[in-house]
C-alpha positions in Angstrom: 0.0 0.0 0.0 1.4 3.3 -1.0 1.0 6.9 0.2 -1.0 7.6 -3.0 -3.3 4.6 -2.3 -4.1 6.0 1.1 -4.7 9.5 -0.1 -6.9 8.2 -2.9 -9.0 5.9 -0.8 -9.3 7.6 2.6 -11.5 10.4 3.9 -9.0 13.3 4.3 -10.2 13.8 7.9 -8.6 10.4 8.7 -5.1 11.3 7.6 -2.7 14.1 8.7 -2.6 17.4 6.8 0.2 17.4 4.3 0.5 13.6 4.5 3.3 12.3 2.3 5.1 9.7 4.4 3.9 6.6 6.3 5.8 7.7 9.4 3.4 10.6 9.8 0.5 8.3 10.6 -0.8 7.6 14.1 -2.2 4.3 15.4 -5.7 5.7 14.9 -4.9 6.6 11.3 -3.9 2.9 10.7 -7.3 1.8 12.0 -9.1 4.2 9.7 -7.0 3.3 6.7 -7.5 -0.5 7.2 -11.2 -0.1 7.7 -11.4 0.9 4.0 -12.0 -2.3 2.0 -9.8 -1.2 -0.9 -6.9 -0.7 1.4 -7.6 -3.9 3.3 -7.7 -6.0 0.2 -4.3 -4.8 -0.8 -2.8 -6.5 2.3 -4.1 -9.9 1.3 -4.1 -11.2 4.9 -7.1 -13.5 4.5 -8.6 -12.3 7.7 -11.9 -10.7 8.4 -11.4 -7.0 8.1 -14.1 -5.9 10.6 -12.8 -8.2 13.3 -9.2 -7.2 12.7 -10.1 -3.5 12.8 -12.3 -3.8 15.8 -9.4 -5.3 17.7 -7.1 -2.5 16.5 -9.6 0.0 17.7 -9.6 -1.5 21.1 -5.8 -1.5 21.2 -5.9 2.2 20.0 -8.2 3.1 22.9 -6.0 1.3 25.4 -2.9 3.0 23.9 -4.5 6.4 24.2 -5.5 5.8 27.8 -2.0 4.8 28.7 -0.2 7.5 26.7 -2.5 10.2 28.0 -1.8 9.2 31.6 -5.1 7.9 32.6 -5.0 7.5 36.4 -6.9 4.2 36.2 -5.0 1.0 36.3 -5.2 -1.0 33.1 -8.1 -3.5 33.3 -7.4 -7.2 33.2 -9.6 -7.6 30.1 -7.6 -4.8 28.3 -4.3 -6.5 29.2 -5.6 -9.8 27.9 -6.7 -8.1 24.7 -3.3 -6.6 24.2 -1.7 -10.1 24.7 -4.2 -11.6 22.2 -3.5 -9.0 19.6 0.2 -9.4 20.1 -0.1 -13.1 19.5 -2.2 -12.5 16.4 0.6 -10.3 15.0 3.2 -12.9 15.9 1.2 -15.5 14.0 0.9 -13.2 11.0 4.6 -12.5 11.0 5.4 -16.2 11.4 3.2 -17.1 8.4 5.0 -14.5 6.2 2.0 -12.1 6.1 4.5 -9.2 6.6 
């Protein structure tokens, strides 16, 4: 997936102003980009897009709570979700998906 693919297929409100490099994207941008079926299909992961993006959305929420110094302790179910998503990425990597 290229920068031009993202610009051509995404609502501009979901990518940073002046976007021209993948390093400018936030985790939330990744979620929005992958929710687009055209972008998702280019990855060829053979997974359900909605399920994958739902999990990424949960990870993004947890990430934002941690990075924005929420005073609440991380919940056990959130920690489990992070471990599960981490294992999913490990499996994808091991199978050569990326």
